[in-house]
PAVO-550681 format. One line per 8 residues: for each residue x, y, z of C-alpha. Coordinates in Angstrom, 3 decimals. Layout:
# PAVO-550681
X Y Z | ... .
***
This chain:
# PAVO-550681
43.219 173.866 78.144 | 40.684 173.306 81.493 | 40.450 169.646 82.115 | 36.406 168.750 81.980 | 34.650 168.404 85.127 | 32.414 165.505 84.974 | 29.534 165.666 87.614 | 26.161 163.574 88.583 .
27.294 160.936 86.610 | 25.049 158.188 85.464 | 25.258 154.500 84.232 | 28.946 153.646 84.421 | 31.014 151.264 83.099 | 34.548 150.570 84.690 | 35.673 148.219 82.024 | 36.435 150.074 78.654 .
39.785 149.084 77.702 | 41.380 151.617 75.183 | 42.414 150.512 71.875 | 44.087 154.610 71.833 | 45.028 157.567 73.852 | 41.878 159.076 74.964 | 41.565 161.813 77.332 | 38.894 162.974 80.091 .
35.610 164.024 78.535 | 36.530 162.808 75.439 | 33.294 160.477 73.825 | 33.999 157.177 72.872 | 32.977 154.414 70.840 | 33.296 150.672 70.134 | 35.771 149.998 67.054 | 34.964 145.710 67.306 .
38.002 145.498 69.871 | 38.376 148.033 72.446 | 36.917 151.676 72.794 | 38.037 154.449 70.836 | 37.303 158.122 70.252 | 33.603 158.784 68.704 | 33.505 159.929 65.432 | 30.549 160.665 63.403 .
32.075 160.593 59.856 | 33.486 157.151 60.368 | 30.052 155.489 59.485 | 32.180 152.023 58.237 | 32.668 150.998 61.903 | 29.656 152.961 63.487 | 31.930 154.702 65.899 | 28.845 156.712 67.407 .
29.371 157.860 70.784 | 28.617 155.166 73.555 | 30.498 157.047 77.054 | 31.866 159.697 77.998 | 35.835 159.222 79.505 | 35.890 159.497 83.486 | 39.980 159.659 83.036 | 42.318 159.701 80.416 .
44.434 156.886 79.480 | 46.584 154.607 76.380 | 46.035 151.978 74.618 | 45.534 149.353 77.037 | 44.538 150.820 79.657 | 40.998 149.921 81.303 | 39.132 153.279 82.340 | 35.405 154.175 83.970 .
32.733 155.800 81.339 | 29.407 157.073 81.807 | 26.201 158.094 79.657 | 24.711 160.246 81.386 | 26.690 163.238 83.243 | 26.953 167.365 83.890 | 30.215 168.240 81.968 | 31.718 171.660 83.435 .
34.527 173.491 81.362 | 36.004 176.374 82.163 | 37.223 177.610 78.674 | 33.410 178.111 78.468 | 32.922 176.066 74.511 | 29.663 175.811 74.692 | 26.835 177.608 73.198 | 23.799 178.373 75.975 .
20.484 176.327 75.334 | 21.679 174.289 71.863 | 21.754 170.784 71.427 | 25.204 168.823 71.118 | 26.004 166.010 68.547 | 28.538 163.528 67.673 | 31.675 165.327 65.803 | 33.396 164.181 62.622 .
36.126 165.303 64.674 | 37.198 162.528 66.488 | 36.126 162.051 70.491 | 34.397 166.171 70.308 | 30.835 167.126 69.913 | 29.870 169.730 68.125 | 26.556 172.118 68.208 | 26.395 172.051 64.525 .
24.570 169.102 63.637 | 26.947 167.332 60.363 | 26.240 168.195 57.001 | 28.611 166.123 55.301 | 27.806 162.728 53.499 | 26.941 159.791 55.019 | 27.840 161.298 58.749 | 25.852 159.117 61.221 .
23.920 161.984 63.405 | 23.438 161.472 67.116 | 22.157 163.964 69.424 | 23.884 163.460 72.607 | 23.198 165.845 75.212 | 22.302 170.031 75.291 | 24.126 172.801 76.638 | 22.833 174.819 79.461 .
25.214 177.823 79.385 | 28.489 178.056 77.906 | 30.438 176.148 80.129 | 28.111 173.437 81.454 | 26.293 170.577 79.232 | 24.193 167.650 80.332 | 24.739 164.665 78.429 | 22.696 161.810 77.963 .
23.066 159.280 75.592 | 20.660 156.773 74.904 | 21.299 153.140 73.903 | 20.416 152.912 70.290 | 17.079 151.290 68.752 | 15.374 149.544 66.562 | 13.307 151.558 63.845 | 10.571 149.853 61.829 .
9.395 150.632 58.094 | 7.100 149.561 55.744 | 7.515 151.107 52.128 | 4.740 150.245 49.512 | 6.040 149.872 46.296 | 6.113 152.762 43.802 | 2.889 153.052 41.571 | 5.104 153.285 38.529 .
3.610 149.995 35.629 | 6.484 148.915 33.213 | 3.477 147.024 32.113 | 0.071 147.639 30.302 | -1.579 146.276 33.387 | -4.851 147.801 34.193 | -4.650 150.261 36.551 | -1.350 150.856 38.765 .
-1.355 147.028 39.618 | -3.603 143.133 40.195 | -6.520 143.121 42.806 | -6.751 139.867 44.708 | -9.356 137.818 46.802 | -10.003 138.974 49.633 | -7.973 142.072 49.723 | -4.617 142.247 48.338 .
-3.797 144.886 46.016 | -0.266 145.369 44.382 | 2.407 145.489 41.579 | 2.392 141.896 39.802 | 5.171 139.718 38.369 | 4.579 137.458 36.282 | 5.714 136.290 32.304 | 5.470 139.701 30.728 .
9.005 140.887 32.083 | 7.841 142.940 35.032 | 10.102 145.603 37.450 | 8.663 146.207 40.594 | 10.218 149.761 42.355 | 11.244 150.759 45.544 | 12.448 154.721 46.207 | 13.600 155.576 50.142 .
16.143 157.596 52.152 | 18.045 156.063 55.293 | 17.305 157.562 58.418 | 20.109 160.160 59.009 | 21.211 158.372 62.515 | 21.239 154.482 61.070 | 23.775 152.313 62.008 | 22.548 148.892 60.045 .
19.931 147.596 58.365 | 18.836 144.310 60.115 | 16.509 143.000 57.916 | 14.549 143.542 54.971 | 12.137 141.736 53.363 | 9.919 142.164 49.746 | 6.668 140.667 50.662 | 4.920 138.729 47.771 .
0.982 137.408 47.418 | 1.285 134.758 45.408 | -1.397 134.459 43.334 | -1.578 131.007 41.242 | 2.580 131.361 41.541 | 5.008 128.447 42.693 | 7.981 128.292 40.916 | 8.764 132.086 39.893 .
12.397 133.403 40.763 | 12.871 137.161 41.688 | 16.105 139.055 41.479 | 16.814 142.847 42.526 | 19.000 145.907 42.267 | 19.837 149.437 44.402 | 21.614 152.508 44.031 | 22.028 154.612 46.691 .
23.079 158.916 46.377 | 23.681 161.360 48.484 | 21.892 164.753 47.940 | 23.922 166.742 44.844 | 25.430 163.444 44.217 | 25.496 162.190 40.473 | 22.433 159.695 40.744 | 24.508 156.540 39.215 .
25.361 156.962 43.235 | 26.885 153.575 45.090 | 25.183 150.008 44.813 | 25.328 147.444 47.079 | 25.330 143.729 46.728 | 22.571 142.638 43.801 | 20.337 140.016 44.545 | 20.706 136.807 42.928 .
17.629 135.207 41.112 | 15.472 133.190 43.617 | 12.457 131.988 44.510 | 11.047 133.683 48.020 | 10.148 131.871 51.225 | 7.591 129.883 51.451 | 6.286 130.385 48.056 | 3.394 128.132 47.234 .
0.066 129.210 45.848 | -2.347 131.637 48.175 | 0.462 132.425 50.468 | 2.268 135.606 51.880 | 5.741 134.905 51.020 | 8.951 137.164 50.851 | 12.628 137.254 49.139 | 14.850 138.454 51.820 .
17.105 141.217 50.558 | 19.082 142.344 53.538 | 22.338 141.306 51.994 | 21.399 144.055 49.470 | 21.857 146.768 52.305 | 25.831 146.330 53.001 | 28.358 148.668 54.156 | 28.400 149.945 50.036 .
24.585 150.836 50.129 | 23.172 151.279 53.401 | 24.724 155.389 54.466 | 23.398 157.909 56.881 | 21.197 159.879 55.117 | 21.256 158.195 51.687 | 18.797 158.472 49.161 | 17.773 155.097 47.358 .
15.983 153.415 44.671 | 15.890 149.499 44.476 | 14.103 147.390 41.691 | 12.882 144.163 41.677 | 12.423 141.754 38.060 | 11.065 138.272 37.552 | 12.947 135.633 36.369 | 12.138 131.917 35.494 .
9.181 130.675 34.507 | 6.068 131.755 36.093 | 2.558 130.056 35.746 | 1.027 132.851 37.780 | 1.979 135.843 39.344 | 3.449 137.649 42.793 | 1.903 140.848 43.698 | 4.397 142.796 46.014 .
2.422 143.479 49.201 | 5.901 146.055 49.928 | 9.019 145.897 51.549 | 9.420 145.178 55.261 | 12.932 147.107 56.942 | 14.540 146.852 60.271 | 16.830 149.537 61.361 | 19.183 149.978 63.918 .
19.295 153.794 64.646 | 20.480 156.541 67.275 .
***
């Protein structure tokens, strides 16, 4: 097996303390303690590639790594003009976009020939999305919700025991959900509380799926009449629920005593993705 030649290295870090055996040219990730093989299939510890190892080493060794480089391998393992992804095989890259449920999809470069590849590992990015509530209406309300002056529209929770639903899909390269808020417009409401539940399912899997943490009944933050308030539901998207490429559905129900109406404006979510 030929040793990988690393040229044109960029964004070099010379202080990578290893937590396992690594070979020159392997892709490495941080396991929360030190540096190990990157692994697209280990979403629980987010072992996404951050550097290419520029030298070999064992646990405790301090090596250099780079985020950009030209790799030359005389064994010609690449497919010319084809993208490269972090592999589910520890430390490796692959031309095949990972297809196993929950694998993190990370594009790390492109092969220019069968023996040469250009690597460019980008830093994770924040990704924001605002999701409108589903139009399914669980009550006898006219239309698809309620209207409030001056221009607010959306389904509402009140003393009638209504629910609000959201449906989404996690990005293929998701690493974490850093914030999730259900945003409400209070219409004559000052005391109502909200509870919630979530189910996440991979394509082709049973629809009962996995569940994250339930959201226990609580009053929205800043709840007063005629106010845009919110419920912080970030904890629902825990390790049991946040899985790359999974479908998800969440329901929120009114609880406690309602004097008015909590009109659902939408859900704001902020992810970290690669």
